[in-house]
C-alpha positions as CSV (number, residue, x, y, z in Angstrom):
1,M,60.6,27.7,-49.2
2,R,64.1,26.6,-49.8
3,Y,66.0,23.5,-48.8
4,Q,69.6,22.4,-49.1
5,H,70.0,19.0,-50.5
6,P,72.9,16.8,-49.2
7,D,74.5,17.2,-52.6
8,G,74.8,21.0,-51.9
9,S,72.1,22.1,-54.4
10,L,68.9,24.1,-53.5
11,V,65.5,22.5,-53.8
12,H,62.5,25.0,-53.9
13,L,59.0,24.2,-52.6
14,A,56.1,26.2,-53.8
15,Y,52.3,26.1,-53.9
16,G,50.6,26.4,-57.3
17,T,48.2,29.4,-57.7
18,N,46.0,27.7,-60.3
19,V,43.8,27.0,-57.3
20,L,43.0,30.8,-57.3
21,P,40.6,32.3,-59.9
22,A,42.4,35.6,-60.7
23,Q,42.7,36.3,-64.5
24,D,44.3,39.7,-64.7
25,V,47.6,41.1,-63.4
26,D,46.1,43.1,-60.5
27,G,44.0,40.1,-59.4
28,I,47.0,37.8,-59.6
29,A,49.1,40.2,-57.5
30,A,46.3,40.6,-54.9
31,Q,45.7,36.9,-54.5
32,A,49.4,36.1,-54.5
33,T,50.2,38.6,-51.8
34,T,47.1,37.7,-49.7
35,F,47.9,34.0,-49.7
36,G,51.6,34.6,-49.5
37,E,51.1,36.6,-46.3
38,Q,48.8,34.0,-44.8
39,L,51.0,31.1,-45.7
40,R,54.1,32.7,-44.3
41,R,52.4,33.4,-41.0
42,R,51.0,29.9,-40.7
43,L,54.3,28.2,-41.7
44,G,56.5,30.6,-39.6
45,V,58.8,31.4,-42.6
46,D,60.1,34.7,-43.9
47,R,59.6,33.8,-47.5
48,V,57.2,31.5,-49.2
49,G,57.3,30.1,-52.8
50,L,54.3,30.3,-55.1
51,G,54.2,28.5,-58.4
52,M,52.4,31.2,-60.3
53,W,49.7,30.4,-62.9
54,L,49.6,33.0,-65.6
55,P,46.6,33.0,-67.9
56,A,47.6,33.9,-71.5
57,V,46.2,37.5,-71.3
58,A,48.2,38.3,-68.2
59,A,51.4,36.6,-69.5
60,H,51.3,38.6,-72.7
61,R,50.6,41.9,-70.8
62,L,53.5,41.4,-68.5
63,A,55.9,40.2,-71.2
64,A,55.2,43.3,-73.3
65,D,55.5,45.8,-70.4
66,P,58.8,45.7,-68.4
67,A,57.5,48.3,-66.0
68,E,54.4,46.4,-65.2
69,L,56.5,43.2,-64.7
70,Q,58.8,45.1,-62.3
71,R,55.8,46.4,-60.4
72,L,54.6,42.9,-59.9
73,R,58.0,41.7,-58.8
74,K,58.3,44.5,-56.2
75,I,54.8,43.7,-54.9
76,L,55.7,40.0,-54.5
77,D,59.1,40.8,-52.9
78,H,57.4,43.2,-50.4
79,H,55.1,40.5,-49.3
80,G,57.8,37.8,-49.0
81,V,56.7,35.8,-52.0
82,E,59.3,34.3,-54.4
83,V,58.6,32.7,-57.8
84,V,60.9,30.2,-59.4
85,T,58.3,28.2,-61.3
86,L,55.2,29.0,-63.4
87,N,52.3,26.9,-64.5
88,A,51.4,27.5,-68.2
89,F,49.3,24.4,-68.6
90,P,45.8,26.1,-68.3
91,Y,45.5,28.8,-71.0
92,A,42.6,30.7,-69.4
93,D,39.7,30.6,-66.9
94,F,40.9,27.5,-65.1
95,Q,38.5,28.0,-62.2
96,G,35.6,28.7,-64.5
97,E,32.2,27.0,-64.1
98,V,33.0,24.2,-66.5
99,V,36.6,23.4,-67.5
100,K,36.8,19.7,-68.4
101,K,38.6,19.1,-71.8
102,A,38.9,22.9,-72.5
103,V,42.0,22.9,-70.4
104,Y,43.8,21.0,-73.3
105,H,43.3,23.9,-75.7
106,P,45.1,25.4,-77.4
107,T,47.3,22.3,-78.1
108,W,51.0,22.4,-78.9
109,S,50.0,22.0,-82.6
110,E,48.7,25.6,-82.4
111,R,50.7,28.8,-82.4
112,D,48.9,30.3,-79.5
113,R,50.3,27.7,-77.2
114,L,53.9,28.5,-78.2
115,D,53.3,32.3,-77.9
116,H,51.7,31.9,-74.4
117,T,54.7,29.8,-73.2
118,L,57.3,32.1,-74.6
119,A,55.5,35.0,-72.9
120,A,55.4,33.1,-69.6
121,A,59.1,32.4,-69.9
122,R,59.9,36.1,-70.3
123,V,57.8,36.9,-67.3
124,L,59.5,34.2,-65.2
125,A,63.0,35.5,-66.2
126,G,61.9,38.9,-64.7
127,L,60.4,37.4,-61.6
128,L,63.3,35.1,-60.6
129,P,65.0,36.1,-57.3
130,D,68.4,37.7,-57.9
131,D,70.2,34.7,-56.4
132,V,68.3,32.1,-58.6
133,A,69.6,31.6,-62.1
134,Q,67.1,28.9,-63.3
135,G,63.4,28.8,-63.6
136,S,60.8,26.2,-64.7
137,I,57.5,26.1,-66.5
138,S,55.0,23.3,-66.7
139,S,52.9,22.8,-69.8
140,L,50.4,20.4,-71.3
141,P,51.5,17.1,-72.8
142,L,50.8,18.2,-76.4
143,G,47.1,17.9,-76.2
144,W,44.1,15.5,-75.7
145,H,44.7,12.1,-77.3
146,A,42.0,12.4,-79.9
147,P,42.1,13.6,-82.6
148,W,45.9,13.7,-82.8
149,L,47.1,12.7,-86.3
150,A,50.5,13.0,-87.8
151,D,50.0,16.6,-89.0
152,R,49.4,17.7,-85.4
153,Q,52.4,15.8,-84.1
154,H,54.6,17.5,-86.8
155,A,53.2,20.9,-86.0
156,A,53.8,20.4,-82.3
157,E,57.4,19.3,-82.9
158,D,58.0,22.4,-85.0
159,H,56.6,24.6,-82.2
160,L,58.7,22.8,-79.5
161,A,61.8,23.5,-81.7
162,E,60.8,27.2,-81.8
163,L,60.3,27.1,-78.1
164,A,63.8,25.9,-77.5
165,E,65.2,28.6,-79.8
166,G,63.2,31.2,-77.9
167,L,64.4,30.0,-74.5
168,A,68.0,30.0,-75.6
169,A,67.6,33.6,-77.0
170,L,66.0,34.6,-73.7
171,A,68.9,33.2,-71.7
172,G,71.3,35.1,-73.9
173,E,69.4,38.3,-73.3
174,T,68.7,38.0,-69.6
175,G,71.3,35.6,-68.2
176,R,68.4,33.6,-66.8
177,T,67.7,30.0,-67.8
178,V,64.1,29.0,-68.1
179,R,63.2,25.4,-69.1
180,V,59.8,23.9,-70.0
181,G,58.5,20.6,-68.8
182,L,55.6,18.8,-70.5
183,E,53.4,17.1,-68.0
184,P,52.2,13.6,-68.8
185,E,48.5,13.3,-67.9
186,P,45.9,10.5,-68.3
187,G,44.0,10.8,-71.6
188,C,46.5,13.0,-73.2
189,V,48.8,12.4,-76.2
190,I,51.5,12.0,-73.6
191,E,49.8,10.0,-70.8
192,T,52.8,8.1,-69.3
193,T,56.6,8.4,-69.1
194,A,56.9,5.8,-71.8
195,E,54.8,8.1,-74.1
196,A,56.9,11.1,-73.1
197,V,60.0,9.2,-74.3
198,A,58.3,8.2,-77.5
199,R,56.7,11.6,-78.4
200,L,59.6,13.9,-77.3
201,G,62.4,12.2,-79.1
202,A,63.1,15.3,-81.3
203,V,63.1,18.0,-78.6
204,D,66.1,20.0,-77.6
205,R,66.9,18.5,-74.2
206,D,68.8,21.5,-73.1
207,W,65.5,23.4,-72.9
208,V,62.5,21.0,-73.0
209,G,61.9,18.1,-70.6
210,V,59.2,16.6,-68.4
211,C,57.2,17.9,-65.5
212,L,56.3,14.9,-63.2
213,D,52.9,15.4,-61.6
214,L,52.9,12.8,-58.9
215,C,49.2,12.4,-58.9
216,H,49.3,11.6,-62.6
217,L,52.1,9.2,-62.0
218,A,50.0,7.3,-59.4
219,V,46.9,7.2,-61.6
220,G,49.1,5.6,-64.2
221,F,50.4,3.0,-61.7
222,E,53.9,4.2,-62.5
223,S,56.7,4.2,-59.9
224,A,59.0,7.3,-59.9
225,E,62.1,5.1,-59.9
226,D,61.0,3.4,-63.1
227,A,60.0,6.7,-64.6
228,L,63.4,8.3,-63.8
229,A,65.2,5.3,-65.3
230,S,63.2,5.7,-68.6
231,L,63.8,9.4,-68.7
232,D,67.5,8.9,-68.0
233,Q,67.9,6.5,-70.8
234,A,66.2,8.9,-73.2
235,G,68.2,11.9,-71.9
236,L,65.1,13.8,-70.8
237,R,65.4,15.9,-67.7
238,V,62.8,16.4,-65.0
239,V,62.3,20.1,-65.1
240,K,59.9,20.2,-62.2
241,A,57.7,17.9,-60.1
242,Q,54.3,18.5,-58.5
243,P,53.7,16.7,-55.2
244,A,50.0,15.8,-55.5
245,A,47.8,12.9,-54.4
246,A,45.2,10.9,-56.3
247,L,42.1,9.1,-55.1
248,V,42.5,5.3,-54.7
249,V,39.6,2.9,-54.6
250,D,40.8,-0.5,-53.5
251,D,37.4,-2.3,-54.0
252,P,35.3,-0.5,-56.6
253,A,32.5,-3.0,-56.2
254,D,32.0,-2.0,-52.5
255,V,28.8,-0.1,-52.0
256,A,30.3,2.2,-49.4
257,A,33.3,3.0,-51.7
258,R,31.0,3.8,-54.6
259,T,28.8,6.0,-52.5
260,A,31.9,7.9,-51.3
261,L,33.4,8.1,-54.7
262,S,30.2,9.5,-56.3
263,S,30.6,12.6,-54.1
264,Y,33.7,13.4,-56.1
265,A,31.9,13.4,-59.4
266,E,31.5,17.1,-60.3
267,D,31.0,19.4,-63.3
268,R,34.1,21.6,-63.3
269,F,37.2,19.4,-63.9
270,L,37.9,16.1,-65.7
271,H,38.6,13.2,-63.4
272,Q,40.1,10.4,-65.5
273,V,40.0,6.8,-64.0
274,R,42.5,4.1,-64.6
275,Q,42.9,0.4,-63.6
276,Q,45.3,-2.3,-64.4
277,A,44.2,-5.1,-66.7
278,G,47.2,-7.4,-66.8
279,A,50.1,-5.5,-68.4
280,R,47.7,-2.8,-69.8
281,L,46.0,0.2,-68.4
282,V,42.3,0.6,-69.1
283,G,40.0,3.4,-68.0
284,R,37.4,6.1,-68.7
285,D,37.8,9.8,-69.4
286,D,35.7,11.0,-66.5
287,L,34.5,9.6,-63.1
288,P,30.7,9.6,-63.9
289,E,31.4,7.6,-67.0
290,A,33.5,5.1,-65.0
291,L,30.8,4.8,-62.3
292,D,27.5,4.7,-64.2
293,G,28.2,5.3,-67.9
294,R,27.1,3.1,-70.8
295,R,30.5,1.4,-70.6
296,A,31.0,1.6,-66.8
297,L,34.5,0.5,-65.7
298,R,34.8,-3.0,-64.4
299,T,35.2,-3.4,-60.7
300,G,37.5,-6.4,-60.3
301,T,40.7,-4.5,-59.7
302,P,41.5,-1.2,-57.9
303,W,40.7,2.2,-59.5
304,R,42.9,5.3,-59.3
305,V,41.2,8.6,-60.0
306,H,42.7,11.8,-61.3
307,F,41.3,14.0,-58.6
308,H,43.9,16.1,-56.8
309,V,43.0,15.6,-53.1
310,P,44.8,17.3,-50.3
311,V,48.1,15.5,-49.7
312,H,47.9,15.7,-45.9
313,A,44.3,14.5,-45.3
314,D,42.5,11.2,-45.8
315,P,39.3,11.1,-47.9
316,T,36.1,9.5,-46.7
317,P,36.8,5.8,-46.0
318,P,37.0,3.3,-47.6
319,L,38.6,5.6,-50.1
320,R,42.2,6.6,-49.6
321,N,44.7,8.9,-51.3
322,S,48.0,7.9,-52.9
323,R,50.1,9.4,-50.2
324,D,52.3,6.2,-49.9
325,D,53.1,6.5,-53.6
326,L,53.7,10.2,-53.1
327,S,56.2,9.6,-50.4
328,A,58.0,7.0,-52.5
329,S,58.1,9.4,-55.5
330,L,59.6,12.2,-53.3
331,A,62.2,9.8,-52.1
332,A,63.1,8.8,-55.6
333,L,63.3,12.5,-56.7
334,V,65.2,14.1,-53.8
335,G,66.0,11.4,-51.3
336,G,69.1,9.9,-53.0
337,P,72.7,11.1,-53.2
338,R,71.7,13.8,-55.7
339,A,68.6,15.8,-56.3
340,R,66.8,14.7,-59.5
341,V,64.6,17.8,-59.5
342,H,65.0,21.2,-57.9
343,H,61.5,22.7,-58.2
344,L,58.6,21.2,-56.3
345,E,55.1,22.7,-56.7
346,V,52.2,21.4,-54.6
347,E,49.2,21.5,-57.0
348,T,45.9,20.8,-55.3
349,Y,43.6,23.0,-57.5
350,T,40.4,21.2,-56.5
351,W,39.7,22.8,-53.1
352,S,36.6,24.5,-54.6
353,V,35.0,21.1,-55.7
354,L,35.9,18.8,-52.8
355,P,32.9,17.0,-51.3
356,G,31.3,19.1,-48.6
357,G,32.0,22.4,-50.3
358,Q,34.9,24.7,-50.8
359,P,36.7,26.2,-47.8
360,D,34.8,29.1,-46.3
361,G,36.9,32.1,-47.2
362,D,40.6,32.9,-47.8
363,A,41.7,32.1,-44.3
364,A,40.3,28.5,-44.5
365,L,41.8,27.9,-47.9
366,A,45.2,29.2,-46.7
367,E,45.0,26.9,-43.7
368,G,44.5,23.9,-46.0
369,M,47.3,25.0,-48.3
370,A,49.7,25.5,-45.4
371,A,48.8,22.0,-44.0
372,E,49.8,20.6,-47.4
373,L,53.1,22.5,-47.5
374,G,53.7,21.4,-44.0
375,W,53.3,17.8,-44.9
376,V,55.7,18.0,-47.8
377,H,58.1,20.0,-45.6
378,R,58.2,17.1,-43.1
379,E,58.8,14.6,-45.9
380,L,61.7,16.6,-47.3
381,V,63.3,17.0,-43.9
382,G,62.9,13.3,-43.3
383,L,64.7,12.7,-46.6
384,G,67.7,14.7,-45.3
385,L,67.0,18.1,-46.8
386,T,67.7,21.1,-44.6
387,P,65.5,24.3,-44.6
388,C,67.5,27.4,-45.5
C-alpha cells in the first residue's frame, strides 16, 4: 500500500511475514501469495505490501540463483504483492516451538550475520518494483546484552563496515539502494535510541541506520520525538519503522491485571518487561520472571511488556495496549512537514501465541492482519497522507 506524503514523497505500508512459518523459497512464495490475495480482497486494494522475512537458507538460495529470484518476483507480481522492505532480524525458524534468546544469534560479531544480511540485500534489489529505487532491511541490534565484551563490539563494527561496502557495491551493480536499520530492543546491546547513538558512532551513515520498532520504543518509555531528535543530532537516519503495540499494565499489583497478564506468559517468544524507577529503566528478561521469579519485578509503577499485540484491538481489561504511544509515534514520523521514514511494516508476529489460541486458519489470520493494516491506514490518512 502506497501513500503520498504532503511533501511529495511516497510512504509504503506493509505487513511483516515473520508471522508466517515458511522456511524455504516455495513455502515463502505460497504463503506470501495466499495472504497477499486475502489482504488485497479485504482491504479493497489492487496491490498490497509485504515486509518479507527471509530465513538465511532462503536468502542465500535466492541471492545465488537469479532465475529463482526472478521466478519469485513474477509470482509476487502476479498476485499483486510488492516488496520494498525485508526483515533479516530472525536468522531461522522464527515460528519454531521455542525461540526466546535464539533469535539474537548469530550476532553482528559473527560472519554469518553479515553474510545473511548481504544475501538479503541482493534479494531485495531484485524484488523492488521497477518504480521504486530504494529498499530497507531491518536487523538485530548487534546481539543480546550479555556477554558483549570489547572484542565482540570491535568485530561487529568491522562487519558493519563490510556491510556498508557491500551495499555500496550492490547499488553500483544494480542501480538499487538498499539500506539496513538496526532495531533497538529491550535486553539487547542496543536497547534504546541513546544506546544506538553510542554504539553506532562508527557506521557509514549512507548505508546503515536505525529501524524504529514502535512497540520497543513504548516498552522503553521513549517518545518518538525525543528519539528522532537524538538520531538527528548523531546523523543517523531512520531506515524503516514498525508500527507495533506493546502491553501496558497500569497497576501491576492489581489481582485482575496480574491474572490477565499471566495469560500472556508463553514458551515461544521472549517478553521483556520494563518499568521506570526515577530516571532509570529497570526490568526483567521475560514475563514469567517479572511476575513470579525469584526477583519478581516491583509493582509500584506501571509495567510495559514486549509482547506485540494487535494494534487495532484492546487486550483483556485492565490491561491495555500502547496504541496512544503508537499514534503519537506515527505522527512524529510522518505527520510533520516532511516524512521522517518512508517504509512502515506492521509486525505483529505473535498471533500464534495470543491468549485464547491462534486464529483458526489462514482466513482468520488474514482478517486480523487486514484489521491492523486498516487501523494504520486510517491513522496515516488522518495525518494527511493520500493513498495512491
